[in-house]
TIBA-435755 format. One record per residue: x, y, z of N, C-alpha, C in turn; residue in three letters. Coordinates in steps of 0.05 Angstrom, whole numbers. Example, Ala and Ser with C-alpha at 12.3 -4.5 7.8 and 13.67 -1.06 7.14 Angstrom:
2
[[264, -114, 156], [246, -90, 156], [264, -66, 156], 'ala']
[[257, -45, 142], [273, -21, 143], [258, 1, 157], 'ser']
***
This chain:
102
[[17, -19, 1], [4, 3, 1], [15, 22, -4], 'unk']
[[14, 46, -12], [31, 73, -16], [16, 89, -1], 'unk']
[[29, 98, 15], [27, 114, 35], [25, 150, 35], 'unk']
[[8, 159, 28], [7, 192, 16], [-4, 207, 44], 'unk']
[[20, 224, 51], [9, 243, 73], [8, 273, 74], 'unk']
[[-12, 277, 62], [-15, 310, 67], [-8, 326, 94], 'unk']
[[9, 344, 87], [12, 370, 112], [7, 389, 104], 'unk']
[[-10, 408, 114], [-25, 435, 117], [-18, 444, 138], 'unk']
[[-25, 477, 141], [-23, 493, 164], [-42, 490, 186], 'unk']
[[-72, 489, 176], [-98, 488, 187], [-106, 457, 194], 'unk']
[[-112, 451, 163], [-125, 427, 162], [-154, 418, 154], 'unk']
[[-167, 443, 157], [-193, 446, 148], [-196, 438, 117], 'unk']
[[-193, 452, 95], [-195, 440, 74], [-174, 422, 64], 'unk']
[[-151, 417, 79], [-138, 388, 70], [-151, 368, 78], 'unk']
[[-167, 365, 96], [-189, 341, 106], [-205, 332, 88], 'unk']
[[-224, 358, 70], [-230, 347, 52], [-218, 346, 28], 'unk']
[[-203, 350, 20], [-193, 346, 2], [-175, 313, 1], 'unk']
[[-171, 304, 25], [-154, 280, 24], [-180, 265, 27], 'unk']
[[-203, 270, 41], [-226, 250, 36], [-232, 241, 9], 'unk']
[[-234, 269, -9], [-242, 263, -36], [-219, 245, -52], 'unk']
[[-191, 254, -40], [-171, 238, -61], [-173, 210, -49], 'unk']
[[-175, 205, -32], [-181, 165, -19], [-201, 161, -40], 'unk']
[[-227, 176, -40], [-248, 165, -55], [-237, 158, -84], 'unk']
[[-227, 176, -97], [-213, 169, -127], [-201, 156, -121], 'unk']
[[-177, 150, -105], [-163, 130, -107], [-170, 99, -106], 'unk']
[[-189, 104, -88], [-207, 79, -85], [-219, 71, -114], 'unk']
[[-234, 92, -125], [-249, 87, -148], [-236, 80, -176], 'unk']
[[-211, 88, -175], [-185, 79, -192], [-176, 49, -185], 'unk']
[[-181, 40, -161], [-167, 18, -153], [-136, 16, -147], 'unk']
[[-130, 42, -137], [-106, 50, -129], [-101, 48, -98], 'unk']
[[-82, 30, -96], [-80, 13, -70], [-61, 40, -48], 'unk']
[[-78, 61, -40], [-65, 84, -32], [-79, 89, -7], 'unk']
[[-62, 98, 18], [-81, 101, 47], [-64, 131, 42], 'unk']
[[-90, 151, 45], [-83, 179, 45], [-94, 188, 64], 'unk']
[[-73, 203, 84], [-79, 215, 114], [-73, 249, 107], 'unk']
[[-80, 260, 119], [-68, 287, 125], [-66, 294, 154], 'unk']
[[-38, 306, 156], [-28, 322, 191], [-23, 347, 186], 'unk']
[[-18, 363, 208], [-19, 385, 211], [12, 396, 209], 'unk']
[[21, 414, 197], [52, 421, 195], [70, 406, 217], 'unk']
[[55, 414, 243], [76, 411, 267], [80, 376, 269], 'unk']
[[67, 361, 249], [70, 332, 249], [97, 324, 223], 'unk']
[[103, 331, 214], [122, 327, 194], [144, 317, 206], 'unk']
[[153, 323, 226], [175, 310, 240], [167, 282, 246], 'unk']
[[152, 278, 253], [142, 254, 268], [133, 231, 250], 'unk']
[[105, 246, 226], [96, 230, 211], [110, 225, 184], 'unk']
[[118, 246, 175], [133, 243, 146], [150, 216, 135], 'unk']
[[162, 204, 162], [181, 184, 155], [171, 165, 148], 'unk']
[[141, 155, 154], [123, 134, 148], [109, 130, 123], 'unk']
[[111, 157, 115], [99, 167, 81], [116, 154, 58], 'unk']
[[99, 144, 39], [119, 145, 9], [125, 167, -4], 'unk']
[[101, 182, -8], [96, 209, -24], [92, 233, 5], 'unk']
[[109, 253, 6], [101, 274, 33], [86, 300, 13], 'unk']
[[57, 299, 16], [44, 321, -3], [46, 350, 17], 'unk']
[[62, 371, 8], [51, 388, 20], [32, 413, 5], 'unk']
[[15, 421, 28], [-10, 435, 16], [10, 466, 9], 'unk']
[[3, 479, -7], [16, 507, -21], [16, 521, -1], 'unk']
[[4, 526, 21], [8, 550, 47], [29, 538, 60], 'unk']
[[45, 517, 58], [69, 506, 69], [93, 501, 52], 'unk']
[[88, 507, 28], [103, 516, 9], [135, 521, 15], 'unk']
[[136, 537, 38], [160, 544, 46], [173, 528, 57], 'unk']
[[168, 511, 66], [180, 483, 80], [190, 458, 61], 'unk']
[[183, 470, 41], [191, 447, 17], [223, 441, 14], 'unk']
[[238, 459, 12], [271, 455, 20], [274, 437, 31], 'unk']
[[270, 449, 62], [277, 436, 91], [263, 401, 93], 'unk']
[[244, 401, 78], [230, 379, 77], [240, 359, 65], 'unk']
[[253, 368, 43], [263, 357, 14], [293, 345, 37], 'unk']
[[305, 358, 51], [332, 354, 65], [330, 335, 84], 'unk']
[[304, 338, 93], [304, 319, 120], [302, 295, 111], 'unk']
[[286, 284, 86], [274, 265, 81], [281, 261, 52], 'unk']
[[311, 258, 54], [316, 258, 23], [316, 224, 12], 'unk']
[[305, 206, 23], [296, 178, 13], [269, 184, 13], 'unk']
[[250, 203, 10], [217, 204, 4], [216, 223, -20], 'unk']
[[196, 225, -27], [179, 235, -57], [169, 254, -46], 'unk']
[[173, 278, -44], [170, 306, -32], [155, 327, -55], 'unk']
[[127, 329, -55], [106, 344, -74], [93, 367, -66], 'unk']
[[100, 387, -73], [75, 404, -53], [51, 406, -77], 'unk']
[[30, 413, -68], [8, 413, -89], [1, 438, -103], 'unk']
[[-4, 438, -131], [-5, 465, -141], [-30, 480, -126], 'unk']
[[-33, 506, -124], [-57, 519, -115], [-78, 522, -129], 'unk']
[[-78, 519, -156], [-96, 517, -172], [-115, 489, -162], 'unk']
[[-93, 466, -168], [-105, 444, -160], [-114, 432, -135], 'unk']
[[-105, 451, -110], [-112, 448, -86], [-137, 468, -80], 'unk']
[[-142, 484, -92], [-167, 507, -90], [-184, 495, -105], 'unk']
[[-182, 484, -127], [-211, 472, -138], [-209, 439, -134], 'unk']
[[-197, 426, -124], [-196, 408, -112], [-193, 388, -132], 'unk']
[[-174, 391, -151], [-174, 373, -169], [-153, 341, -166], 'unk']
[[-178, 322, -147], [-161, 300, -141], [-144, 286, -155], 'unk']
[[-164, 286, -185], [-151, 260, -200], [-123, 272, -217], 'unk']
[[-126, 299, -219], [-94, 312, -227], [-74, 308, -203], 'unk']
[[-83, 313, -178], [-59, 313, -162], [-47, 274, -166], 'unk']
[[-75, 265, -162], [-66, 234, -162], [-46, 220, -185], 'unk']
[[-54, 233, -207], [-44, 228, -228], [-19, 236, -227], 'unk']
[[-7, 267, -213], [18, 266, -213], [39, 251, -188], 'unk']
[[22, 251, -176], [29, 224, -149], [43, 202, -161], 'unk']
[[21, 183, -181], [26, 160, -201], [57, 165, -213], 'unk']
[[55, 195, -225], [74, 188, -246], [103, 198, -222], 'unk']
[[106, 208, -210], [127, 213, -193], [131, 183, -176], 'unk']
[[118, 166, -165], [124, 133, -162], [142, 117, -187], 'unk']
[[128, 123, -210], [135, 109, -228], [164, 115, -231], 'unk']
[[170, 143, -225], [196, 162, -241], [225, 156, -217], 'unk']
[[201, 142, -193], [226, 138, -174], [223, 109, -172], 'unk']
[[209, 93, -188], [223, 61, -180], [237, 56, -195], 'unk']
***
């Protein structure tokens, strides 16, 4: 099972996004666990993820997260995909990243 962990500043919009992403992943028969956490949980939770997704609000953390988790895929969700909840586009990007890292 591929673990996609989304990190955000507040969690309100991310909780909705993650629920929609999980539903879309299940509909596409993607074996994924998609969860969200607050920004303060990066240090403890990201180590268990296959892909670390950052919300646009914490894009400023991307360089540090990449440095701290060199063995992980780190992806900042684009503002448009995040704001419009384009979950299929986000999932497509994640699948491509997984294929590239294999």
